[in-house]
C-alpha positions as CSV (number, residue, x, y, z in Angstrom):
1,X,0.0,0.0,0.0
2,X,2.9,2.3,-0.7
3,X,1.0,4.5,-3.1
4,X,-2.0,4.7,-0.8
5,X,0.2,5.7,2.2
6,X,1.9,8.4,0.1
7,X,-1.6,9.6,-0.9
8,X,-2.6,10.0,2.7
9,X,0.7,11.7,3.7
10,X,0.3,14.4,1.1
11,X,-3.3,14.9,2.2
12,X,-2.2,15.3,5.8
13,X,0.1,18.1,4.8
14,X,-2.8,20.1,3.3
15,X,-5.2,19.7,6.3
16,X,-4.8,23.4,7.2
17,X,-6.3,24.5,3.8
18,X,-9.1,22.0,4.3
19,X,-10.1,23.5,7.7
20,X,-9.7,27.0,6.3
21,X,-12.3,26.3,3.6
22,X,-14.5,24.5,6.1
23,X,-14.4,27.6,8.4
24,X,-15.4,29.8,5.5
25,X,-18.2,27.5,4.6
26,X,-19.6,27.3,8.1
27,X,-19.4,31.1,8.5
28,X,-21.3,31.8,5.3
29,X,-24.0,29.2,6.1
30,X,-24.6,30.4,9.6
31,X,-24.7,34.1,8.6
32,X,-27.1,33.3,5.8
33,X,-29.3,31.3,8.1
34,X,-29.3,34.0,10.7
35,X,-30.1,36.8,8.3
36,X,-33.1,34.8,7.0
37,X,-34.5,34.2,10.5
38,X,-34.2,37.9,11.3
39,X,-36.0,39.0,8.2
40,X,-39.4,40.5,9.0
41,X,-42.4,39.0,7.3
42,X,-44.8,41.8,8.2
43,X,-44.8,43.1,4.6
44,X,-45.2,46.6,3.4
45,X,-45.4,49.6,5.7
46,X,-46.4,53.1,4.5
47,X,-43.9,55.8,5.0
48,X,-44.8,59.2,6.4
49,X,-43.1,62.3,4.9
50,X,-43.1,66.0,5.6
51,X,-45.0,67.6,2.7
52,X,-45.1,71.4,2.2
53,X,-48.1,72.9,0.5
54,X,-48.3,76.3,-1.2
55,X,-52.0,77.0,-1.8
56,X,-52.8,79.9,-4.2
57,X,-56.4,78.7,-4.8
58,X,-57.9,78.4,-1.3
59,X,-60.9,76.6,-2.7
60,X,-62.7,73.6,-1.4
61,X,-60.9,71.1,-3.6
62,X,-57.5,72.6,-2.9
63,X,-58.1,72.5,0.8
64,X,-59.4,69.0,0.4
65,X,-56.1,68.0,-1.3
66,X,-54.2,69.3,1.8
67,X,-56.5,67.5,4.1
68,X,-56.2,64.3,2.0
69,X,-52.4,64.4,2.1
70,X,-52.4,65.1,5.9
71,X,-54.0,61.6,6.4
72,X,-50.8,60.0,5.2
73,X,-48.1,62.6,5.9
74,X,-47.3,65.6,8.0
75,X,-48.5,68.7,6.0
76,X,-47.0,72.1,6.4
77,X,-48.4,75.3,4.9
78,X,-45.5,77.0,3.2
79,X,-45.0,80.7,2.2
80,X,-44.8,81.6,-1.5
81,X,-41.1,82.4,-1.3
82,X,-38.7,80.5,-3.6
83,X,-35.7,81.0,-1.4
84,X,-37.4,79.8,1.7
85,X,-38.8,76.8,-0.2
86,X,-35.4,75.9,-1.5
87,X,-33.9,76.2,2.0
88,X,-36.6,74.0,3.4
89,X,-35.7,71.2,0.9
90,X,-32.0,71.7,1.3
91,X,-32.2,71.4,5.1
92,X,-34.6,68.5,4.9
93,X,-37.3,70.3,6.8
94,X,-39.7,69.0,4.1
95,X,-39.3,66.2,1.6
96,X,-41.8,67.3,-0.9
97,X,-43.5,70.6,-1.9
98,X,-46.6,70.9,-4.0
99,X,-47.8,74.3,-5.3
100,X,-51.6,74.6,-6.0
101,X,-52.4,77.3,-8.6
102,X,-55.2,79.8,-8.3
103,X,-57.4,78.1,-11.0
104,X,-56.8,74.7,-9.5
105,X,-60.1,73.2,-10.7
106,X,-59.9,74.5,-14.2
107,X,-56.2,73.8,-14.9
108,X,-55.7,70.5,-13.1
109,X,-59.1,68.9,-13.3
110,X,-60.5,70.2,-16.6
111,X,-57.3,70.8,-18.6
112,X,-55.3,67.9,-16.9
113,X,-52.3,70.0,-16.2
114,X,-49.8,68.6,-13.7
115,X,-49.3,70.3,-10.3
116,X,-46.0,72.1,-9.8
117,X,-44.0,70.0,-7.3
118,X,-40.4,70.1,-5.9
119,X,-38.6,67.1,-4.5
120,X,-35.3,66.3,-2.9
121,X,-32.9,65.5,-5.8
122,X,-32.0,61.9,-6.0
123,X,-34.7,60.8,-3.6
124,X,-37.4,58.3,-4.4
125,X,-39.7,59.3,-1.6
126,X,-41.6,61.7,-3.9
127,X,-43.0,59.0,-6.1
128,X,-45.2,57.9,-3.2
129,X,-46.7,61.4,-2.9
130,X,-47.1,61.7,-6.7
131,X,-49.3,58.6,-6.7
132,X,-51.5,59.9,-3.9
133,X,-51.9,63.3,-5.6
134,X,-52.8,61.6,-8.9
135,X,-55.3,59.4,-7.0
136,X,-57.0,62.5,-5.5
137,X,-57.1,64.4,-8.8
138,X,-58.6,61.4,-10.7
139,X,-61.3,60.9,-8.1
140,X,-62.1,64.6,-7.9
141,X,-62.3,64.7,-11.7
142,X,-64.7,61.8,-12.0
143,X,-66.9,63.0,-9.2
144,X,-67.2,66.6,-10.4
145,X,-67.9,65.4,-14.0
146,X,-70.8,63.3,-12.7
147,X,-72.6,66.1,-11.0
148,X,-71.0,66.3,-7.5
149,X,-70.3,69.8,-6.2
150,X,-66.8,70.7,-5.1
151,X,-67.8,70.3,-1.4
152,X,-69.5,66.9,-2.0
153,X,-66.6,65.6,-4.0
154,X,-64.0,66.6,-1.4
155,X,-66.1,65.1,1.4
156,X,-66.6,61.9,-0.5
157,X,-62.9,61.5,-1.2
158,X,-61.9,62.2,2.4
159,X,-64.5,59.8,3.7
160,X,-63.2,56.9,1.7
161,X,-59.5,57.8,1.9
162,X,-58.8,55.9,5.1
163,X,-60.7,52.7,4.1
164,X,-58.5,49.6,4.1
165,X,-58.7,45.9,3.3
166,X,-57.6,43.1,5.5
167,X,-55.3,40.7,3.7
168,X,-54.3,37.3,5.1
169,X,-51.2,35.6,3.6
170,X,-51.8,31.9,3.1
171,X,-49.0,29.5,3.6
172,X,-48.6,26.6,1.2
173,X,-46.2,23.7,1.0
174,X,-44.3,25.5,-1.8
175,X,-43.7,28.5,0.5
176,X,-41.9,26.6,3.2
177,X,-39.3,28.7,5.0
178,X,-35.7,27.6,4.2
179,X,-34.2,25.7,7.1
180,X,-30.8,26.5,8.4
181,X,-29.2,23.4,7.0
182,X,-30.7,24.3,3.6
183,X,-28.3,27.2,3.4
184,X,-25.4,24.8,4.4
185,X,-26.3,22.6,1.4
186,X,-26.7,25.6,-0.9
187,X,-23.1,26.7,-0.4
188,X,-21.8,23.1,-0.3
189,X,-20.7,22.9,-4.0
190,X,-18.2,25.7,-3.6
191,X,-16.4,24.3,-0.6
192,X,-16.6,20.6,-1.5
193,X,-15.4,21.0,-5.1
194,X,-12.7,23.5,-4.0
195,X,-11.3,21.2,-1.3
196,X,-11.3,18.2,-3.6
197,X,-9.7,19.9,-6.5
198,X,-7.0,21.5,-4.4
199,X,-6.1,18.5,-2.3
200,X,-6.3,16.0,-5.2
201,X,-4.5,18.4,-7.5
202,X,-1.6,18.8,-5.1
203,X,-1.4,15.1,-4.6
204,X,-1.3,14.4,-8.3
205,X,1.3,17.1,-8.8
206,X,3.5,15.3,-6.3
207,X,2.9,12.0,-8.1
208,X,3.7,13.5,-11.5
209,X,7.2,14.4,-10.4
210,X,9.6,12.5,-12.7
211,X,11.8,11.1,-10.0
212,X,8.8,9.8,-8.0
213,X,7.2,8.3,-11.1
214,X,10.5,6.5,-11.9
215,X,10.8,5.2,-8.3
216,X,7.2,3.9,-8.4
217,X,7.7,2.2,-11.8
218,X,10.9,0.5,-10.6
219,X,9.2,-0.8,-7.4
220,X,7.6,-4.2,-7.1
221,X,4.1,-2.6,-7.2
222,X,2.3,-3.4,-10.4
223,X,0.5,-0.8,-12.5
224,X,-2.8,-2.3,-11.6
225,X,-2.1,-2.2,-7.9
226,X,-0.9,1.5,-8.3
227,X,-4.2,2.4,-10.0
228,X,-6.3,0.6,-7.4
229,X,-4.4,2.3,-4.6
230,X,-4.9,5.7,-6.3
231,X,-8.6,5.0,-6.7
232,X,-8.8,3.9,-3.0
233,X,-7.0,7.1,-2.0
234,X,-9.5,9.2,-4.0
235,X,-12.4,7.5,-2.4
236,X,-10.9,7.7,1.1
237,X,-10.2,11.4,0.8
238,X,-13.4,12.2,-1.0
239,X,-15.5,10.4,1.7
240,X,-13.6,12.1,4.5
241,X,-14.2,15.6,2.9
242,X,-17.8,14.7,2.4
243,X,-18.2,13.7,6.0
244,X,-16.4,16.8,7.1
245,X,-18.6,19.2,5.1
246,X,-22.0,17.5,5.6
247,X,-22.4,15.3,8.6
248,X,-20.2,17.2,11.1
249,X,-21.8,20.7,10.6
250,X,-25.3,19.1,10.5
251,X,-24.5,17.3,13.8
252,X,-23.2,20.2,15.7
253,X,-25.5,23.0,14.4
254,X,-28.7,21.4,13.2
255,X,-28.7,18.1,14.9
256,X,-32.4,17.6,15.8
257,X,-33.9,19.6,13.0
258,X,-31.8,17.9,10.3
259,X,-31.8,14.3,11.4
260,X,-35.5,14.3,12.1
261,X,-36.4,15.8,8.8
262,X,-38.1,13.4,6.3
263,X,-36.1,15.1,3.5
264,X,-32.7,14.3,5.1
265,X,-32.0,11.2,2.8
266,X,-32.7,13.4,-0.3
267,X,-30.2,16.0,0.9
268,X,-27.6,13.3,1.5
269,X,-28.2,11.7,-1.9
270,X,-27.8,15.1,-3.5
271,X,-24.5,15.8,-1.8
272,X,-23.3,12.3,-2.7
273,X,-23.9,12.9,-6.4
274,X,-22.1,16.2,-6.0
275,X,-19.2,14.4,-4.3
276,X,-18.8,12.2,-7.4
277,X,-18.8,15.2,-9.7
278,X,-16.2,16.8,-7.5
279,X,-14.0,13.7,-7.6
280,X,-14.3,13.5,-11.4
281,X,-13.4,17.2,-11.7
282,X,-10.4,16.8,-9.4
283,X,-9.2,13.7,-11.3
284,X,-9.5,15.7,-14.6
285,X,-7.5,18.6,-13.3
286,X,-4.9,16.3,-11.7
287,X,-4.2,14.6,-15.0
288,X,-2.7,17.5,-16.8
289,X,-1.7,20.2,-14.1
290,X,1.9,20.0,-13.1
291,X,2.3,23.4,-11.2
292,X,0.7,24.6,-8.1
293,X,0.2,28.1,-9.4
294,X,-1.7,26.9,-12.4
295,X,-3.8,24.6,-10.1
296,X,-4.8,27.6,-7.8
297,X,-5.8,29.8,-10.7
298,X,-7.8,27.0,-12.5
299,X,-9.6,25.8,-9.4
300,X,-10.7,29.4,-8.6
301,X,-12.0,29.8,-12.1
302,X,-13.9,26.5,-12.1
303,X,-15.4,26.7,-8.6
304,X,-16.2,30.4,-8.5
305,X,-17.5,30.3,-12.1
306,X,-19.9,27.5,-11.4
307,X,-20.9,28.9,-8.1
308,X,-22.0,32.3,-9.6
309,X,-23.6,30.8,-12.7
310,X,-25.4,27.9,-11.0
311,X,-27.1,29.5,-8.1
312,X,-24.7,28.9,-5.2
313,X,-24.0,32.6,-4.4
314,X,-26.7,34.2,-6.5
315,X,-30.3,32.7,-6.3
316,X,-31.5,31.2,-9.6
317,X,-34.8,33.1,-9.3
318,X,-33.1,36.5,-10.1
319,X,-30.9,35.2,-12.9
320,X,-31.6,36.0,-16.6
321,X,-32.8,33.4,-19.1
322,X,-29.5,33.4,-20.9
323,X,-27.5,32.7,-17.8
324,X,-29.8,29.8,-16.8
325,X,-29.5,28.4,-20.3
326,X,-25.7,28.3,-19.9
327,X,-26.0,26.9,-16.4
328,X,-27.9,23.9,-17.7
329,X,-24.6,22.6,-19.1
330,X,-23.0,22.6,-15.7
331,X,-23.5,19.9,-13.0
332,X,-23.8,22.3,-10.0
333,X,-26.9,23.8,-11.6
334,X,-28.8,20.5,-11.2
335,X,-27.5,20.1,-7.7
336,X,-29.0,23.6,-6.8
337,X,-32.3,22.7,-8.6
338,X,-32.6,19.7,-6.2
339,X,-31.6,21.7,-3.2
340,X,-34.0,24.5,-3.9
341,X,-36.8,22.0,-4.3
342,X,-36.0,20.4,-1.0
343,X,-35.7,23.8,0.8
344,X,-39.1,25.1,-0.5
345,X,-41.2,22.0,0.0
346,X,-42.7,20.8,3.2
347,X,-43.9,17.5,1.8
348,X,-42.5,16.0,-1.4
349,X,-45.0,14.9,-4.0
350,X,-44.5,12.1,-6.5
351,X,-43.7,14.6,-9.3
352,X,-41.2,16.3,-7.1
353,X,-39.5,13.1,-6.3
354,X,-39.2,12.3,-10.0
355,X,-37.6,15.7,-10.6
356,X,-35.1,15.0,-7.8
357,X,-34.2,11.6,-9.3
358,X,-33.8,13.2,-12.7
359,X,-31.4,15.8,-11.2
360,X,-29.4,13.1,-9.4
361,X,-29.2,11.1,-12.7
362,X,-28.0,14.2,-14.6
363,X,-25.3,14.8,-12.1
364,X,-24.1,11.2,-12.3
365,X,-24.0,11.5,-16.1
366,X,-21.9,14.6,-15.7
367,X,-19.5,12.8,-13.3
368,X,-19.2,9.8,-15.8
369,X,-18.6,12.1,-18.7
370,X,-15.9,14.1,-16.9
371,X,-14.2,10.9,-15.7
372,X,-14.1,9.5,-19.2
373,X,-12.6,12.8,-20.5
374,X,-10.0,12.5,-17.7
375,X,-9.1,9.0,-18.8
376,X,-8.6,10.1,-22.4
377,X,-6.4,13.0,-21.4
378,X,-4.4,10.8,-19.0
379,X,-3.8,8.2,-21.8
380,X,-2.7,10.9,-24.3
381,X,-0.3,12.4,-21.8
382,X,1.3,9.1,-21.0
383,X,1.7,8.4,-24.7
384,X,3.4,11.8,-25.3
385,X,5.6,11.6,-22.2
């Protein structure tokens, strides 16, 4: 077992890097889980602003507009002085100023002219007041056109302005809150594939050294035994990394919630298929990389690229159609599809189970394809050596 022992010795030298990635992984997962639990689910809250009003009309409808806005905001009557109005906006004494012209009913209701307004530059608060003013003008226009007097129209609008509807948000199986361990599995591809590619790559770089290869070839160990020991080393290191990144964090941080979940076997199967993909990728990189600097650069490109494209760091829901189309050709995408399905479902239906099995199968096909490519590359390199 000379080759296998050498495999483990080189792995032991890189344990510090393994634990560094594990610490990053746990930190990201715990922070993401904590931020989700602290997110308020109370929904939308209306914001109250300080609105200045310059009323040149003084009519029933113009006063009604001031009263209407006062139900939502703090309304201040402002003097018709441009300098003072600008100072009030600059000092943030008011957030919005509306000027009502003398012929308010004719110009704004009949001729559909816009009210002169002033807002804080670069602020979006004014859009909220714009919508409320437009609502008042539209209602006043409809009421006066249908025979209501100015007084009756203003009274009707103010009476119904504070009416509200009670909305109850229904929870469904598809809106299940993401559990804490769900975030752990979401970020798992980055850390698992990174550790495997780095560790296996460094091991294969050591085995590719000409002197070491010649010593192994001159030894009594047959080629078949060498390959079997290398395969055993890959499986041993891969299973150890898988245990380190899945079982141990789940045991220490989500013990009861995770191990009592009926979806736990599906999470584990998903991570196992990802493990095979990671082993295949690490084997492919280890067949042709001979320098540590090249390994570092290539692993960063592969792991970070797939993480950003496939939904590890950026949710798939906010990605564009073109990005998702490209991600279909990457194995981590199908891992995240399965993980999102498990996170968002309280109970798995038969159709959802079939989707999970299909995603598992696609990941296995990716692993087999990458492994076959690695075998071809390895054979070509031995022939040209």
